[in-house]
N, C-alpha and C positions, 0 to 999 in steps of 0.2 A: 504494500500500500504506500509506504513512504517513498519508494522508488518512482511510482507512478505520479505521486504529487510533485516530487522534485522535477521529474521530466516534463510534466505538464506546465509547471511554472517557467522553466527555462524555454520550452517551446513557445509558450504564449508570449514571453518577452521578445523572442526573435521574430515571431509573427507580427506582433504589434509594431516593432521597429521597421520591419520590411514594409508593412502597410503604410507607415508614416512616410517612408522614403519612396513609395510607389515602386517597389522592387519585389513584390510578392512572387511573381512568375519566375524571376531570376533566382531568388533565394530557394524557391521550391525545387527548381532544376538542380541547384547546387546541393541541396540536402539529399536529393535522389542520387546524385553522383557520389557524395560522401558515403551515404548508407550502402550503396552498391559496392563501392571500393572496400569498405570495411567488412562487408559480408563475404566478399569473394577472396579476401586475403587474410588468412589466419595469422600469418607472421606479423603483419601490420597491426592487427588487433592486439596481439601479444605484446608488441613493443609499446604501443600507446597505453595499454592497460597495466603495464608493469609498474609496480611501486618502487622498483630499484632505479629505473631510469628517471633522471631529473626532468622537470617540466620544460626547461630551456631546450633540451635535446629533442623532446617530443614536439615542441613547437617548430623546431628546425625541420624535422621529418615532415610535419604537416605542410610547412611552407614549400619544401622541395616537391611534394606530391601535388599540391593543389593550387599553388600560387598563380599559375597561368590558366587554370581550368575553371576556377570559381570566382564569384564576385568578392570584392573587399569586405562587404558586410559579413558574409558567411565566413570568410577566412578569419577576420577579427573575432567573430563569435566563437570559432573553434579555439582560438588562442585563449579566450576568456574561460571556456569550459576546461581547458587543460590547466590554466593557471589557478582555477578554483578546485582542482582535483576532482572533477566530475566526469572524467573521460570514461569511466565504467558505465555511466548512464547514457552515453552517446547514442546507442541504438534505440533506447527508449525515447530519448529526446527527439530523434529523427522521426520515429513512429508517431509521436504526439503532434509534431509539426505537420506531418502529412494529414492527420485527422483534422487539424485546424484548417488546413488548406482546402480539403475536400468539403468541409462544412461551409466555409466561406464561398466556395464555388458551386455549392449545392450538388455535389457529386456523391452518389451512393455506389458502393462496390457490391455487385451481385456475384456471389460465388455459386457456380453451378457445378455440382459433382454428379457424374453419371457413371454407369457401369462400363460404357464404351464411348468412343469418340462420337460426339454429336455433329450432325450436319449443320451448316451455317443457317439453313432455313429453320431448323429446330431451335437453335440459339436465338435467332431473330424473333421467333414466335414467343419464346419465353420472355425475352426482354420487353417485347411489346405488351405482353400481359402485365408484367411488373410495372411498366411505365403507366399503364392505365390505373394502377393501384396507388402509385406515389407520384408526386410532382417533383422530379429531380432528374438530373443527367445521370445516366447509368453507365458505369464502368464494369465490364465483366471479367471474371476470373474463372477459367474453365479447368476443372480437375477431372481426372479419370481414375476410378477406383473399381476394379473388376470384382471386388468382394461384395459389391452392392447387388450383384446378380442381374438386375435390370432396373429401369426407371431412373429417377434423378432426385437430387436434394437441392433445395434453394436456401440460400442464407444471405440476408442483407439487413443492416441495422440490427434490430432485435427480433426480426422475423425469421422463423425457421420452418421449412416445410419439407417433409420426408415423403416422397412418393416412390420409394424404392421397394423392390421385392424383399430385400433383406429387412427393411424397416417393417413391412407388413408381417413378415414371418416372426420377427422379434415381438411385435405387438400381440400377435396371436398366441405366441408361446407364453408371454407374460399373463395374458388373460386366462389361459388354461391353467397355469400354475397358481395364479392368485385365487381362482375360484375354489372355494372349499368343497369337499366332497359332500354331496347332498344325498342322504339316505332316501330310498323309495322315490326316486325321481322318475 
């Protein structure tokens, strides 16, 4: 809980400053680059998160990596995070910033999980149905999970719908197990 609060505060500060400077799009792009770089490079994460390495050296590494790729606002923000010893929360801060950006732009991420690859026509049909339900721009994330046997699951905001064969079987199993034995039925 404490980590989420801290990340939310730092992300909100960056978002508000970027908004003030009319650089929300640039900072969002920078945050995506930074997050992707850290997620793809375990060695970089280990160096930046190491308590043994001094903050000055971490800042030098960040400068060498990102100086010509990202905006000054984002670069100075990374310096601040490192100087305040908050680098362990960098991934959470980036995630919170993305949430703020999507809320600001009225973007909802729709996660569609299916048992097999869906056709573009099926995806478009699902997206159009969800669009009629909510008034937002929809960003889709498509996942394939063969364990679902058939059907699909939808997840966006706090809404969750399970229309999979596995989900129906699990529900049926639960109902059969939960029903107590009735004598003389």
